[in-house]
Backbone as JSON Lines, residues from 0, in Angstrom:
{"i":0,"aa":"M","n":[31.05,-0.71,-78.95],"ca":[32.54,0.12,-78.63],"c":[32.79,-0.4,-80.1]}
{"i":1,"aa":"L","n":[34.23,0.72,-80.67],"ca":[34.53,0.46,-81.99],"c":[36.23,-0.59,-81.75]}
{"i":2,"aa":"M","n":[35.66,-1.66,-82.81],"ca":[36.87,-2.72,-82.55],"c":[36.49,-3.18,-84.25]}
{"i":3,"aa":"P","n":[37.82,-3.59,-84.72],"ca":[38.01,-4.21,-85.71],"c":[37.19,-5.43,-86.35]}
{"i":4,"aa":"K","n":[36.13,-5.63,-87.42],"ca":[35.65,-6.89,-87.58],"c":[36.91,-8.31,-87.31]}
{"i":5,"aa":"R","n":[37.88,-7.73,-88.21],"ca":[38.76,-9.0,-88.05],"c":[39.8,-8.41,-88.43]}
{"i":6,"aa":"V","n":[41.23,-9.02,-88.3],"ca":[42.27,-8.39,-88.25],"c":[43.28,-9.76,-88.45]}
{"i":7,"aa":"K","n":[44.37,-9.2,-89.12],"ca":[45.55,-10.54,-89.98],"c":[46.32,-11.15,-88.59]}
{"i":8,"aa":"Y","n":[46.73,-10.29,-87.41],"ca":[47.1,-10.53,-86.39],"c":[46.41,-10.59,-85.1]}
{"i":9,"aa":"R","n":[45.97,-11.46,-84.38],"ca":[45.66,-11.22,-83.07],"c":[46.32,-10.48,-81.88]}
{"i":10,"aa":"K","n":[47.54,-10.4,-81.95],"ca":[48.21,-9.68,-81.09],"c":[49.31,-9.09,-81.76]}
{"i":11,"aa":"P","n":[49.54,-8.27,-81.84],"ca":[50.31,-7.21,-82.56],"c":[51.63,-6.39,-81.73]}
{"i":12,"aa":"F","n":[52.67,-6.62,-81.96],"ca":[53.61,-6.05,-81.12],"c":[53.11,-5.01,-80.43]}
{"i":13,"aa":"S","n":[53.5,-4.27,-79.44],"ca":[53.88,-3.17,-78.47],"c":[54.29,-2.01,-78.58]}
{"i":14,"aa":"A","n":[54.6,-1.56,-79.69],"ca":[55.57,-0.26,-79.92],"c":[55.85,0.61,-78.85]}
{"i":15,"aa":"P","n":[56.51,0.65,-77.47],"ca":[56.29,1.48,-76.61],"c":[56.83,3.55,-76.85]}
{"i":16,"aa":"R","n":[57.24,3.96,-77.85],"ca":[57.22,4.9,-78.33],"c":[56.46,5.26,-79.42]}
{"i":17,"aa":"I","n":[55.73,6.18,-79.88],"ca":[55.18,6.64,-80.93],"c":[56.1,8.09,-81.61]}
{"i":18,"aa":"K","n":[56.83,7.76,-82.79],"ca":[57.63,8.76,-82.97],"c":[57.18,9.79,-84.02]}
{"i":19,"aa":"G","n":[57.41,11.07,-84.22],"ca":[57.41,11.64,-85.32],"c":[55.86,12.31,-85.09]}
{"i":20,"aa":"V","n":[55.29,13.13,-86.57],"ca":[54.09,13.65,-86.77],"c":[53.23,13.1,-87.49]}
{"i":21,"aa":"A","n":[51.92,13.05,-87.83],"ca":[50.87,12.65,-88.45],"c":[50.98,13.27,-89.8]}
{"i":22,"aa":"K","n":[51.53,11.91,-90.52],"ca":[51.41,12.37,-92.53],"c":[50.16,12.47,-92.88]}
{"i":23,"aa":"R","n":[49.61,11.6,-92.65],"ca":[48.02,11.52,-92.84],"c":[46.82,12.1,-91.86]}
{"i":24,"aa":"G","n":[46.08,12.82,-92.12],"ca":[44.84,12.96,-91.46],"c":[45.32,14.26,-90.31]}
{"i":25,"aa":"A","n":[45.85,15.08,-91.29],"ca":[46.48,16.53,-90.53],"c":[45.73,17.81,-90.74]}
{"i":26,"aa":"T","n":[44.8,17.37,-91.53],"ca":[44.1,18.71,-92.46],"c":[42.07,18.14,-92.19]}
{"i":27,"aa":"V","n":[41.9,19.37,-92.07],"ca":[40.15,19.07,-91.74],"c":[39.45,18.69,-93.17]}
{"i":28,"aa":"A","n":[39.24,17.62,-93.28],"ca":[38.85,17.45,-94.92],"c":[36.99,17.22,-94.83]}
{"i":29,"aa":"F","n":[36.24,16.94,-94.09],"ca":[35.1,16.7,-94.41],"c":[34.25,18.27,-93.84]}
{"i":30,"aa":"G","n":[34.49,18.5,-92.33],"ca":[33.84,19.64,-91.8],"c":[34.43,20.67,-91.56]}
{"i":31,"aa":"E","n":[33.21,21.29,-91.09],"ca":[34.33,22.94,-91.01],"c":[35.58,23.09,-89.59]}
{"i":32,"aa":"Y","n":[34.64,22.37,-88.45],"ca":[35.85,22.64,-87.25],"c":[36.42,21.03,-87.01]}
{"i":33,"aa":"G","n":[37.5,21.03,-86.44],"ca":[38.58,20.09,-85.95],"c":[38.94,19.96,-84.94]}
{"i":34,"aa":"L","n":[38.94,18.83,-84.16],"ca":[39.69,18.7,-82.89],"c":[41.11,17.82,-83.28]}
{"i":35,"aa":"K","n":[42.1,18.91,-83.05],"ca":[43.43,18.17,-83.32],"c":[44.28,17.97,-82.2]}
{"i":36,"aa":"A","n":[45.26,16.66,-82.47],"ca":[45.97,16.1,-81.21],"c":[47.19,17.5,-81.49]}
{"i":37,"aa":"L","n":[47.78,16.79,-80.24],"ca":[48.95,17.8,-79.82],"c":[50.22,17.19,-79.3]}
{"i":38,"aa":"E","n":[49.88,15.78,-79.04],"ca":[51.04,14.76,-78.13],"c":[50.26,13.7,-78.74]}
{"i":39,"aa":"P","n":[51.43,12.59,-78.7],"ca":[51.57,11.05,-79.21],"c":[50.66,10.26,-77.6]}
{"i":40,"aa":"K","n":[49.94,10.01,-77.71],"ca":[49.22,8.63,-76.98],"c":[48.5,7.54,-78.07]}
{"i":41,"aa":"W","n":[48.14,6.42,-76.8],"ca":[47.38,5.45,-77.38],"c":[45.75,5.99,-76.68]}
{"i":42,"aa":"V","n":[44.69,6.01,-77.72],"ca":[43.77,6.58,-77.64],"c":[42.55,5.01,-77.22]}
{"i":43,"aa":"T","n":[42.02,4.78,-76.2],"ca":[41.2,3.9,-76.29],"c":[40.23,3.89,-76.8]}
{"i":44,"aa":"A","n":[39.65,2.51,-77.09],"ca":[38.34,2.66,-77.88],"c":[36.78,3.18,-76.68]}
{"i":45,"aa":"R","n":[36.81,3.35,-75.77],"ca":[36.08,3.99,-74.63],"c":[36.23,5.25,-74.92]}
{"i":46,"aa":"Q","n":[37.35,5.7,-74.44],"ca":[37.73,7.19,-74.8],"c":[37.08,7.78,-76.01]}
{"i":47,"aa":"I","n":[37.16,6.99,-77.14],"ca":[37.0,7.55,-78.13],"c":[34.98,7.57,-78.37]}
{"i":48,"aa":"E","n":[34.6,6.72,-78.02],"ca":[33.44,6.47,-77.99],"c":[32.5,7.61,-76.87]}
{"i":49,"aa":"S","n":[33.17,7.96,-75.83],"ca":[32.37,8.72,-74.73],"c":[33.03,10.14,-75.41]}
{"i":50,"aa":"A","n":[34.1,10.58,-76.18],"ca":[34.23,12.02,-76.66],"c":[33.14,12.09,-77.83]}
{"i":51,"aa":"R","n":[32.92,10.96,-78.94],"ca":[31.79,10.54,-79.37],"c":[30.23,11.15,-79.21]}
{"i":52,"aa":"I","n":[30.4,10.77,-78.03],"ca":[28.53,10.63,-77.16],"c":[28.54,11.94,-77.03]}
{"i":53,"aa":"T","n":[29.53,12.63,-76.3],"ca":[29.68,14.4,-76.01],"c":[29.55,15.1,-76.65]}
{"i":54,"aa":"I","n":[29.96,15.21,-78.13],"ca":[29.71,15.92,-78.98],"c":[28.45,15.9,-79.62]}
{"i":55,"aa":"S","n":[28.02,15.09,-80.05],"ca":[26.34,14.24,-80.21],"c":[25.41,15.12,-79.58]}
{"i":56,"aa":"R","n":[25.7,14.65,-77.94],"ca":[24.67,15.34,-77.18],"c":[24.57,16.65,-77.0]}
{"i":57,"aa":"Y","n":[26.03,17.51,-77.25],"ca":[26.22,18.88,-77.22],"c":[25.13,19.1,-78.14]}
{"i":58,"aa":"A","n":[25.71,18.56,-79.25],"ca":[25.29,19.16,-80.74],"c":[23.44,19.18,-80.86]}
{"i":59,"aa":"K","n":[22.88,18.51,-80.25],"ca":[21.48,18.04,-80.14],"c":[20.85,17.89,-81.7]}
{"i":60,"aa":"K","n":[21.47,16.77,-82.4],"ca":[20.97,16.42,-83.87],"c":[21.5,17.45,-84.43]}
{"i":61,"aa":"K","n":[21.93,18.79,-84.45],"ca":[22.27,19.63,-85.63],"c":[23.45,19.07,-86.06]}
{"i":62,"aa":"G","n":[23.82,19.6,-87.39],"ca":[24.91,19.12,-88.0],"c":[25.27,18.27,-88.16]}
{"i":63,"aa":"K","n":[26.34,17.6,-88.53],"ca":[27.14,16.35,-88.82],"c":[28.65,16.45,-88.01]}
{"i":64,"aa":"M","n":[28.58,14.93,-87.81],"ca":[29.78,14.89,-86.99],"c":[30.74,13.66,-87.61]}
{"i":65,"aa":"W","n":[32.27,14.0,-87.96],"ca":[32.83,12.71,-88.03],"c":[33.77,12.2,-87.25]}
{"i":66,"aa":"T","n":[34.09,11.16,-86.77],"ca":[35.13,10.27,-86.38],"c":[36.45,10.02,-87.23]}
{"i":67,"aa":"R","n":[37.39,10.6,-87.24],"ca":[39.05,10.55,-88.01],"c":[39.75,9.17,-87.41]}
{"i":68,"aa":"I","n":[39.4,8.64,-86.43],"ca":[40.22,7.63,-85.97],"c":[39.51,6.7,-85.44]}
{"i":69,"aa":"F","n":[40.0,4.97,-85.69],"ca":[39.83,4.16,-85.26],"c":[40.62,3.34,-84.57]}
{"i":70,"aa":"P","n":[39.99,2.38,-83.31],"ca":[41.44,1.62,-82.76],"c":[41.5,0.45,-83.27]}
{"i":71,"aa":"D","n":[42.62,0.12,-83.83],"ca":[42.84,-1.14,-84.9],"c":[44.23,-1.97,-84.14]}
{"i":72,"aa":"K","n":[44.89,-1.52,-83.17],"ca":[45.55,-1.98,-81.93],"c":[45.11,-2.9,-80.73]}
{"i":73,"aa":"A","n":[45.31,-3.84,-80.91],"ca":[44.79,-4.8,-79.84],"c":[45.65,-4.56,-78.87]}
{"i":74,"aa":"I","n":[45.47,-4.43,-77.54],"ca":[46.29,-4.4,-76.28],"c":[46.31,-5.51,-75.35]}
{"i":75,"aa":"T","n":[47.3,-6.3,-75.03],"ca":[46.88,-7.47,-74.55],"c":[47.31,-7.56,-72.64]}
{"i":76,"aa":"K","n":[46.68,-8.25,-71.75],"ca":[47.11,-7.85,-70.69],"c":[46.94,-9.93,-70.14]}
{"i":77,"aa":"H","n":[47.99,-9.89,-69.17],"ca":[47.42,-11.0,-68.06],"c":[46.74,-10.88,-67.04]}
{"i":78,"aa":"P","n":[45.78,-12.06,-66.65],"ca":[44.86,-12.0,-65.7],"c":[45.58,-11.5,-64.33]}
{"i":79,"aa":"A","n":[44.82,-10.73,-63.17],"ca":[45.24,-10.44,-62.13],"c":[45.98,-11.57,-61.08]}
{"i":80,"aa":"E","n":[47.32,-11.22,-60.8],"ca":[47.94,-12.18,-59.7],"c":[48.4,-13.45,-60.66]}
{"i":81,"aa":"T","n":[48.98,-13.42,-61.71],"ca":[49.81,-14.18,-62.75],"c":[51.11,-14.23,-62.4]}
{"i":82,"aa":"R","n":[51.45,-15.37,-62.32],"ca":[53.03,-15.54,-62.53],"c":[53.79,-14.84,-63.64]}
{"i":83,"aa":"M","n":[54.7,-14.8,-63.73],"ca":[55.73,-14.29,-64.83],"c":[55.58,-15.61,-65.85]}
{"i":84,"aa":"G","n":[56.24,-15.44,-67.0],"ca":[56.19,-16.34,-68.0],"c":[55.13,-16.18,-68.81]}
{"i":85,"aa":"K","n":[54.87,-18.14,-69.39],"ca":[53.43,-18.29,-69.49],"c":[53.08,-17.93,-70.84]}
{"i":86,"aa":"G","n":[54.25,-17.14,-71.33],"ca":[53.51,-16.4,-72.72],"c":[52.98,-15.28,-73.06]}
{"i":87,"aa":"K","n":[52.55,-14.67,-73.94],"ca":[51.54,-13.11,-74.03],"c":[50.6,-13.23,-73.67]}
{"i":88,"aa":"G","n":[50.09,-12.65,-73.29],"ca":[48.37,-12.3,-72.7],"c":[47.19,-12.37,-73.88]}
{"i":89,"aa":"A","n":[45.97,-12.55,-73.59],"ca":[45.23,-12.62,-74.1],"c":[44.8,-10.99,-74.26]}
{"i":90,"aa":"P","n":[44.05,-10.77,-76.01],"ca":[43.78,-9.76,-75.62],"c":[42.99,-8.84,-75.08]}
{"i":91,"aa":"D","n":[42.88,-7.55,-74.61],"ca":[42.1,-6.64,-73.46],"c":[41.27,-6.17,-74.16]}
{"i":92,"aa":"H","n":[41.98,-5.13,-74.51],"ca":[40.96,-4.14,-75.69],"c":[41.83,-3.24,-76.49]}
{"i":93,"aa":"W","n":[41.29,-2.3,-77.04],"ca":[41.59,-1.79,-78.32],"c":[42.11,-0.16,-78.59]}
{"i":94,"aa":"V","n":[42.77,0.01,-79.01],"ca":[43.6,1.17,-78.52],"c":[43.68,2.02,-80.55]}
{"i":95,"aa":"A","n":[44.04,3.36,-80.35],"ca":[44.26,3.94,-81.86],"c":[45.78,4.43,-81.67]}
{"i":96,"aa":"V","n":[46.3,4.52,-82.56],"ca":[47.96,5.07,-82.05],"c":[47.59,6.35,-82.85]}
{"i":97,"aa":"V","n":[47.59,7.75,-81.74],"ca":[47.76,8.92,-82.96],"c":[48.78,10.06,-82.71]}
{"i":98,"aa":"K","n":[49.23,9.99,-83.51],"ca":[50.36,11.46,-83.28],"c":[50.31,12.61,-83.55]}
{"i":99,"aa":"P","n":[50.94,13.51,-83.01],"ca":[50.81,15.01,-83.42],"c":[50.33,15.58,-84.74]}
{"i":100,"aa":"G","n":[49.35,16.26,-84.45],"ca":[49.14,16.73,-85.76],"c":[47.79,16.45,-86.43]}
{"i":101,"aa":"H","n":[47.33,14.93,-85.96],"ca":[46.24,13.93,-86.46],"c":[44.76,14.67,-85.76]}
{"i":102,"aa":"I","n":[43.64,15.04,-87.03],"ca":[42.62,15.4,-86.67],"c":[41.68,14.43,-85.89]}
{"i":103,"aa":"L","n":[40.96,14.32,-84.89],"ca":[40.78,13.66,-83.92],"c":[38.7,13.37,-84.11]}
{"i":104,"aa":"F","n":[38.08,14.2,-84.54],"ca":[36.9,14.78,-84.58],"c":[36.75,15.92,-85.65]}
{"i":105,"aa":"E","n":[35.35,16.0,-86.05],"ca":[35.27,16.97,-87.11],"c":[33.5,16.99,-87.2]}
{"i":106,"aa":"V","n":[33.39,18.56,-87.07],"ca":[32.19,18.84,-87.35],"c":[31.48,20.18,-87.9]}
{"i":107,"aa":"E","n":[30.45,20.01,-88.76],"ca":[29.72,20.65,-89.56],"c":[28.07,20.97,-89.19]}
{"i":108,"aa":"G","n":[27.79,22.39,-89.15],"ca":[26.68,22.67,-89.55],"c":[25.96,23.33,-88.18]}
{"i":109,"aa":"L","n":[27.31,23.25,-87.56],"ca":[27.24,24.2,-85.99],"c":[28.03,26.03,-86.07]}
{"i":110,"aa":"D","n":[27.43,26.91,-85.48],"ca":[28.0,27.5,-85.3],"c":[29.42,27.54,-84.55]}
{"i":111,"aa":"L","n":[30.36,28.62,-84.66],"ca":[31.68,28.33,-84.02],"c":[31.59,28.37,-82.44]}
{"i":112,"aa":"A","n":[30.38,29.52,-81.25],"ca":[30.61,28.78,-80.12],"c":[30.29,27.24,-79.83]}
{"i":113,"aa":"T","n":[29.43,26.93,-80.44],"ca":[28.82,25.83,-80.12],"c":[29.36,24.58,-80.54]}
{"i":114,"aa":"A","n":[30.0,24.82,-81.62],"ca":[31.72,23.67,-81.82],"c":[32.08,23.75,-80.9]}
{"i":115,"aa":"K","n":[33.18,24.82,-81.09],"ca":[34.31,25.18,-79.7],"c":[33.81,24.75,-78.35]}
{"i":116,"aa":"E","n":[32.74,24.8,-77.71],"ca":[32.37,24.14,-76.64],"c":[32.27,22.66,-76.85]}
{"i":117,"aa":"A","n":[31.5,21.49,-77.89],"ca":[31.3,20.81,-77.85],"c":[32.75,19.8,-78.21]}
{"i":118,"aa":"L","n":[33.64,20.52,-78.94],"ca":[34.46,20.11,-79.05],"c":[35.87,20.05,-77.82]}
{"i":119,"aa":"K","n":[35.4,20.97,-77.02],"ca":[36.3,21.18,-76.15],"c":[35.77,20.08,-74.76]}
{"i":120,"aa":"M","n":[34.33,19.93,-74.47],"ca":[34.19,19.11,-73.8],"c":[34.6,17.39,-74.31]}
{"i":121,"aa":"A","n":[34.49,17.55,-75.26],"ca":[35.15,16.07,-76.27],"c":[36.48,16.19,-75.82]}
{"i":122,"aa":"S","n":[37.41,16.65,-75.6],"ca":[38.45,16.83,-75.76],"c":[38.98,16.48,-74.04]}
{"i":123,"aa":"D","n":[37.95,16.9,-73.34],"ca":[38.13,16.43,-71.31],"c":[38.05,15.34,-71.02]}
{"i":124,"aa":"K","n":[37.41,14.31,-72.42],"ca":[37.33,12.89,-72.15],"c":[38.38,12.52,-72.71]}
{"i":125,"aa":"L","n":[39.54,12.83,-73.45],"ca":[40.72,12.35,-74.28],"c":[41.96,12.9,-73.07]}
{"i":126,"aa":"P","n":[42.65,11.22,-73.33],"ca":[43.94,11.53,-72.92],"c":[45.29,12.49,-73.21]}
{"i":127,"aa":"I","n":[44.78,13.25,-74.08],"ca":[46.06,13.9,-74.66],"c":[45.3,15.61,-75.0]}
{"i":128,"aa":"K","n":[46.43,16.25,-75.21],"ca":[45.96,17.65,-75.23],"c":[45.65,17.96,-76.6]}
{"i":129,"aa":"T","n":[44.69,18.9,-77.08],"ca":[44.3,18.72,-78.29],"c":[43.8,20.71,-78.51]}
{"i":130,"aa":"K","n":[43.49,20.78,-79.64],"ca":[43.03,22.31,-79.98],"c":[42.09,22.21,-80.72]}
{"i":131,"aa":"L","n":[41.47,23.25,-81.1],"ca":[40.28,23.51,-82.06],"c":[40.99,24.18,-83.39]}
{"i":132,"aa":"V","n":[40.66,23.67,-84.66],"ca":[41.24,23.82,-85.78],"c":[39.58,24.1,-86.84]}
{"i":133,"aa":"A","n":[40.32,25.23,-87.49],"ca":[39.07,25.19,-88.8],"c":[39.49,25.0,-90.01]}
{"i":134,"aa":"R","n":[38.82,24.96,-91.24],"ca":[38.84,24.85,-92.54],"c":[39.38,25.74,-92.86]}
{"i":135,"aa":"R","n":[40.22,25.94,-93.7],"ca":[40.96,26.91,-94.28],"c":[40.28,27.23,-95.8]}
């Protein structure tokens, strides 16, 4: 599971809104084809890992893959059936903040049909709308 080795603050603020479009990471930089986010959302480490496994299994060790997002925000939770108050809960899981336009995954060394199917299967594992983009 992806998570940072160490962080400056254990419990970051949880901003309720994700405003704007991606300034960085919005172009296919490493591979030939990429999976681009079309809406803002938190993507959990489990969802990223599930999509990564799906791409690598479908590609069958052909080509190369890059994961362009990393879960670096801790989400806290109180235990079940706990009364209100008593401060902020303990860190529960990690998420990556994804803005529209950000490239999530990239692949190289696959033909268009294989890359399209692999990235489509990966997008089914993610909680956001995505589209396939090619390098210019």
